[in-house]
C-alpha positions as CSV (number, residue, x, y, z in Angstrom):
1,M,19.7,51.1,-48.5
2,P,19.1,48.9,-51.6
3,G,15.6,47.5,-51.9
4,M,14.1,49.9,-49.4
5,A,11.2,52.2,-50.2
6,D,12.0,55.7,-51.3
7,S,9.4,57.3,-49.0
8,P,6.8,56.3,-46.5
9,A,4.1,56.7,-49.2
10,T,6.0,54.2,-51.4
11,E,6.4,51.8,-48.5
12,I,2.6,52.0,-47.9
13,E,1.8,51.4,-51.6
14,E,4.1,48.3,-51.5
15,I,2.4,47.0,-48.4
16,V,-1.1,47.6,-50.0
17,R,0.0,45.8,-53.2
18,A,1.4,42.9,-51.3
19,A,-1.8,42.5,-49.2
20,A,-4.0,42.8,-52.2
21,R,-1.9,40.1,-54.0
22,A,-2.0,37.8,-51.0
23,E,-5.8,38.2,-50.8
24,A,-6.3,37.5,-54.5
25,I,-4.2,34.4,-54.3
26,A,-6.0,33.1,-51.3
27,A,-9.4,33.6,-52.9
28,C,-8.5,32.4,-56.4
29,R,-10.8,29.7,-57.9
30,H,-8.2,28.5,-60.4
31,C,-5.2,27.8,-58.1
32,H,-7.2,27.4,-54.8
33,G,-4.7,29.6,-52.9
34,T,-1.5,28.1,-54.1
35,G,-0.6,30.7,-56.7
36,W,0.3,28.0,-59.2
37,V,-1.7,26.1,-61.9
38,C,-1.0,23.3,-64.3
39,E,0.7,24.4,-67.5
40,R,-1.4,22.0,-69.6
41,H,-4.7,22.6,-67.6
42,P,-4.5,26.3,-66.3
43,E,-8.0,25.9,-64.9
44,R,-6.6,23.4,-62.3
45,S,-4.4,24.0,-59.4
46,W,-0.9,22.5,-59.4
47,G,1.0,20.8,-56.7
48,K,0.5,18.1,-54.2
49,H,-3.3,18.3,-54.2
50,G,-3.7,19.7,-57.7
51,C,-3.6,18.4,-61.3
52,D,-1.8,15.1,-61.5
53,C,-1.2,15.0,-65.3
54,G,2.5,15.5,-64.9
55,A,2.8,18.8,-66.7
56,P,4.9,21.5,-65.0
57,G,3.3,24.3,-62.9
58,I,3.1,27.9,-64.0
59,P,2.2,31.1,-62.0
60,C,-1.6,31.4,-61.9
61,P,-2.6,33.9,-64.6
62,A,-5.6,35.0,-62.5
63,C,-3.7,35.9,-59.3
64,N,0.1,35.4,-59.4
65,M,1.4,37.4,-62.3
66,P,4.2,39.8,-62.0
67,P,3.2,43.4,-61.2
68,L,2.4,45.7,-64.0
69,T,5.5,47.7,-65.0
70,V,5.1,51.3,-66.0
71,P,7.1,52.4,-69.1
72,E,10.0,54.8,-68.4
73,G,8.7,58.4,-68.5
74,A,5.1,57.4,-67.9
75,A,3.4,58.9,-64.9
76,M,2.1,56.7,-62.1
77,P,-1.6,57.3,-61.3
78,D,-2.3,59.3,-58.2
79,V,-3.5,56.7,-55.6
80,S,-3.4,59.0,-52.6
81,A,-7.2,59.1,-52.3
82,V,-7.3,55.3,-52.2
83,L,-4.5,55.2,-49.6
84,D,-6.3,57.8,-47.5
85,E,-9.5,55.8,-47.6
86,I,-7.7,52.6,-46.6
87,E,-6.0,54.5,-43.7
88,R,-9.4,55.9,-42.7
89,I,-11.0,52.4,-42.6
90,V,-8.0,50.6,-41.1
91,G,-7.3,53.4,-38.7
92,G,-10.7,52.8,-37.1
93,S,-12.3,56.1,-37.9
94,D,-14.8,54.6,-40.3
95,S,-18.2,56.1,-39.2
96,T,-20.2,53.4,-41.0
97,D,-19.6,50.7,-38.2
């Protein structure tokens, strides 16, 4: 099916990336959780409660940039240990609690 993950590991990686991105946007001091900043004043959020200078909005460079693309032929880093750690913590088997 087009747009579907190739494997369960790929699907988990996509979920982790989406969650990390949502968390980064929500905590961003530049856009205050909107994901957008003023083009003329990128240190100010944009929108209804943001900068009112009239300049257009742009994706926040601190939290709302497109994901990094890997050049063709380059190897993706092995993130399996990170995913295992996330699963261990989220799965409730974290022994530090």
